[in-house]
C-alpha positions as CSV (number, residue, x, y, z in Angstrom):
1,M,76.4,-17.4,-45.2
2,P,74.4,-16.3,-48.2
3,Q,70.9,-17.6,-48.6
4,G,70.5,-20.3,-51.2
5,G,68.9,-19.6,-54.6
6,P,69.8,-19.1,-58.3
7,L,73.5,-19.5,-59.0
8,E,73.7,-16.2,-60.9
9,K,72.4,-14.3,-57.9
10,I,74.4,-16.1,-55.3
11,G,77.5,-15.5,-57.3
12,D,76.8,-11.8,-57.7
13,G,76.4,-12.2,-61.4
14,L,79.7,-14.0,-61.9
15,Y,77.9,-17.1,-63.1
16,A,75.4,-15.5,-65.5
17,E,77.4,-16.9,-68.4
18,A,77.1,-20.4,-67.1
19,E,73.3,-19.9,-66.8
20,S,73.0,-18.6,-70.3
21,H,74.9,-21.6,-71.8
22,W,73.1,-24.2,-69.7
23,P,71.2,-26.8,-71.8
24,S,67.4,-26.2,-72.0
25,F,65.0,-28.4,-69.9
26,C,67.9,-29.2,-67.5
27,F,67.7,-27.7,-64.0
28,G,68.6,-28.1,-60.4
29,S,71.7,-28.1,-58.3
30,A,74.8,-26.6,-60.0
31,N,76.8,-29.3,-58.2
32,G,74.2,-32.0,-57.9
33,W,75.2,-35.0,-55.8
34,L,72.4,-36.8,-57.7
35,L,71.9,-36.5,-61.4
36,I,68.7,-37.7,-63.0
37,V,68.6,-38.2,-66.7
38,G,65.5,-38.7,-68.8
39,P,65.2,-39.1,-72.6
40,S,63.4,-35.8,-73.5
41,P,61.0,-33.2,-72.0
42,G,58.1,-35.3,-73.4
43,K,54.8,-33.6,-72.3
44,S,56.6,-31.6,-69.7
45,E,55.9,-28.4,-71.6
46,P,53.2,-25.7,-71.2
47,E,49.7,-27.0,-72.1
48,K,46.4,-25.2,-71.8
49,S,46.0,-26.3,-68.2
50,I,49.5,-25.0,-67.2
51,S,50.1,-21.3,-66.6
52,T,53.1,-19.4,-68.0
53,S,54.2,-18.6,-64.5
54,E,54.4,-22.3,-63.7
55,Y,56.4,-23.0,-66.8
56,K,58.9,-20.2,-65.9
57,K,59.8,-22.2,-62.8
58,L,62.3,-24.0,-64.9
59,K,64.3,-20.7,-65.3
60,P,66.9,-19.9,-64.1
61,S,68.3,-23.4,-64.4
62,L,71.1,-23.5,-61.8
63,Y,70.5,-23.3,-58.1
64,V,72.9,-23.5,-55.1
65,G,71.9,-24.3,-51.5
66,A,68.2,-24.4,-52.3
67,S,65.7,-26.7,-54.0
68,H,64.9,-25.7,-57.6
69,P,61.2,-24.8,-58.0
70,G,61.1,-27.0,-61.1
71,F,60.8,-30.0,-58.9
72,T,57.2,-28.9,-58.1
73,F,56.4,-28.1,-61.8
74,E,52.9,-29.3,-62.7
75,D,53.4,-30.8,-66.1
76,G,50.0,-32.5,-66.5
77,S,51.3,-36.1,-66.2
78,D,52.5,-36.1,-62.6
79,Y,56.0,-36.7,-63.9
80,F,57.8,-34.3,-61.6
81,K,55.5,-35.2,-58.7
82,H,56.6,-38.8,-59.1
83,V,60.3,-37.9,-59.6
84,S,60.4,-35.7,-56.5
85,E,58.1,-37.3,-54.0
86,L,58.5,-41.0,-54.9
87,F,62.2,-41.1,-55.9
88,V,64.3,-38.1,-54.8
89,D,62.7,-37.6,-51.4
90,N,62.9,-41.3,-50.5
91,F,66.5,-41.6,-51.8
92,F,67.8,-38.8,-49.6
93,R,65.5,-39.7,-46.7
94,A,67.3,-43.1,-46.6
95,L,70.6,-41.0,-46.4
96,N,69.1,-39.1,-43.4
97,L,68.3,-35.9,-45.3
98,D,65.0,-34.1,-45.5
99,A,63.2,-33.5,-48.8
100,H,64.2,-29.8,-49.2
101,I,67.9,-30.6,-48.8
102,G,67.7,-33.7,-51.0
103,R,66.2,-31.7,-53.8
104,A,68.8,-29.0,-53.4
105,L,71.4,-31.7,-54.1
106,T,69.7,-33.0,-57.3
107,H,70.0,-32.0,-60.9
108,H,67.4,-33.1,-63.6
109,A,68.5,-33.4,-67.2
110,N,67.2,-34.6,-70.5
111,L,69.2,-36.0,-73.4
112,L,67.1,-34.2,-76.0
113,A,66.1,-30.5,-75.9
114,G,62.8,-30.7,-77.9
115,K,59.5,-32.2,-77.1
116,A,59.4,-35.8,-78.2
117,V,56.8,-38.6,-78.7
118,R,56.4,-41.4,-76.1
119,E,59.5,-43.2,-77.4
120,P,62.1,-40.8,-78.7
121,D,64.1,-41.9,-81.8
122,R,67.1,-44.0,-80.7
123,G,69.1,-42.3,-83.4
124,L,68.6,-39.0,-81.7
125,L,69.2,-40.3,-78.2
126,F,72.6,-41.8,-79.3
127,G,73.4,-38.8,-81.5
128,A,76.4,-36.5,-81.1
129,D,74.2,-33.6,-79.8
130,A,72.7,-35.7,-77.0
131,M,76.1,-37.1,-76.0
132,Q,77.7,-33.7,-76.0
133,R,74.8,-32.3,-73.9
134,I,74.9,-35.0,-71.2
135,K,78.7,-35.0,-71.1
136,Y,78.8,-31.3,-70.5
137,I,76.2,-31.6,-67.7
138,F,78.1,-34.5,-66.1
139,Q,81.4,-32.7,-66.1
140,E,80.0,-29.5,-64.8
141,T,77.8,-30.9,-61.9
142,H,80.3,-33.6,-60.8
143,P,77.6,-36.1,-59.6
144,H,78.2,-39.0,-57.3
145,C,75.1,-40.9,-58.4
146,V,73.5,-40.9,-61.9
147,I,70.1,-42.3,-62.6
148,A,68.6,-43.3,-66.0
149,F,64.8,-43.3,-66.4
150,T,64.8,-45.7,-69.4
151,Q,66.9,-48.5,-70.7
152,A,67.9,-46.4,-73.8
153,V,69.1,-43.6,-71.5
154,F,71.1,-46.1,-69.4
155,E,72.8,-47.3,-72.6
156,V,73.7,-43.7,-73.5
157,L,75.2,-43.3,-70.0
158,Q,77.3,-46.4,-70.6
159,K,78.6,-44.6,-73.8
160,L,79.2,-41.6,-71.6
161,R,81.3,-43.7,-69.2
162,E,83.5,-44.8,-72.1
163,S,83.9,-41.2,-73.3
164,V,85.1,-40.1,-69.8
165,R,87.4,-43.1,-69.5
166,A,85.7,-44.6,-66.5
167,N,85.9,-48.3,-65.6
168,V,83.1,-50.5,-64.3
169,T,84.4,-52.0,-61.1
170,K,81.2,-53.7,-60.0
171,W,77.7,-54.3,-61.3
172,R,74.5,-56.0,-60.2
173,E,70.8,-56.5,-61.2
174,L,68.0,-55.7,-58.8
175,N,64.7,-57.4,-58.7
176,F,61.3,-55.7,-58.4
177,H,58.0,-57.5,-58.8
178,T,54.5,-56.3,-59.9
179,A,51.4,-58.4,-60.7
180,R,52.3,-58.0,-64.4
181,R,56.0,-58.4,-64.6
182,V,59.4,-58.6,-63.0
183,Y,61.8,-55.6,-63.4
184,R,65.6,-56.2,-63.2
185,P,67.2,-52.7,-63.4
186,R,71.0,-52.7,-63.4
187,W,73.4,-50.6,-61.4
188,E,77.1,-50.1,-62.1
189,L,79.9,-48.7,-60.0
190,W,82.2,-46.5,-62.1
191,E,85.8,-45.5,-61.2
192,L,87.1,-42.3,-62.9
193,E,90.8,-41.7,-63.8
194,N,91.1,-39.7,-60.6
195,K,89.8,-42.7,-58.6
196,D,86.4,-40.9,-57.9
197,K,83.5,-43.4,-57.7
198,I,80.1,-42.9,-59.3
199,L,77.0,-45.1,-58.9
200,C,75.0,-45.3,-62.1
201,A,71.7,-47.1,-62.2
202,R,68.4,-47.3,-64.1
203,T,65.0,-47.2,-62.5
204,P,62.6,-50.2,-62.8
205,N,60.5,-48.1,-65.2
206,H,59.8,-44.6,-66.4
207,P,58.1,-42.5,-63.6
208,V,54.8,-42.1,-65.5
209,R,54.5,-45.7,-66.8
210,H,53.3,-48.9,-65.3
211,G,55.4,-49.8,-62.2
212,F,56.1,-46.2,-61.2
213,W,55.0,-47.1,-57.6
214,L,58.2,-49.2,-57.3
215,L,60.2,-45.9,-57.2
216,P,60.1,-45.6,-53.3
217,E,61.4,-49.1,-52.9
218,F,64.0,-48.6,-55.6
219,A,65.1,-45.3,-54.1
220,T,65.6,-46.8,-50.6
221,T,67.5,-49.8,-52.1
222,L,69.7,-47.6,-54.2
223,A,70.5,-45.4,-51.2
224,K,71.7,-48.4,-49.3
225,I,74.0,-49.3,-52.2
226,A,75.3,-45.7,-52.2
227,K,76.1,-46.0,-48.5
228,E,78.0,-49.2,-49.1
229,E,79.8,-48.5,-52.4
230,L,80.4,-44.7,-52.1
231,N,80.7,-44.5,-48.3
232,A,77.9,-42.0,-48.6
233,N,77.3,-40.4,-45.2
234,L,75.4,-37.2,-46.0
């Protein structure tokens, strides 16, 4: 068995074209069981405190059988630290997999390619370019579980569901409480035309905003739902 790593190397160069066409700021498993979708790279770009070598961890984008080093990328806001350690690791741990394997089954994507302000323009998020970008990633990675990090992204994913002709067969709202507010993130069970099922959900809040510490509880709860609805037994 070949050792895991970049897809273009594992495939003896046969997949170099796929790598060259892959959307920027999207990285991870080429066949990610879990697809995470954020609005934009935000501040996850090189700053004075981030070395060029660290930034290059995002390239190449596609890995197989190994955790992409981008999940340890130090972006200055602890975004990837929260995503990886608080959400991804706890999600797969609840599915009886260790952190390295779980990250090797995860792909991270953004709707927008360029750096954006705190709240990206909804017109851009719902634009044709963003939809084409996430639809391409969705169809190429064939995820079983798709996670939105904001409400706007979740709404874009609902548009994606319509474009791939999937039906919602079940949905629920979860409840998470902090001292300041109650979060009620929604999850949906999609059924594709070929009868494949996909669990789509949004997190209680963005990983670098108030309430990010709810991610471990959310991850564990979502994994239980995946077991029940997808018969997930990894």
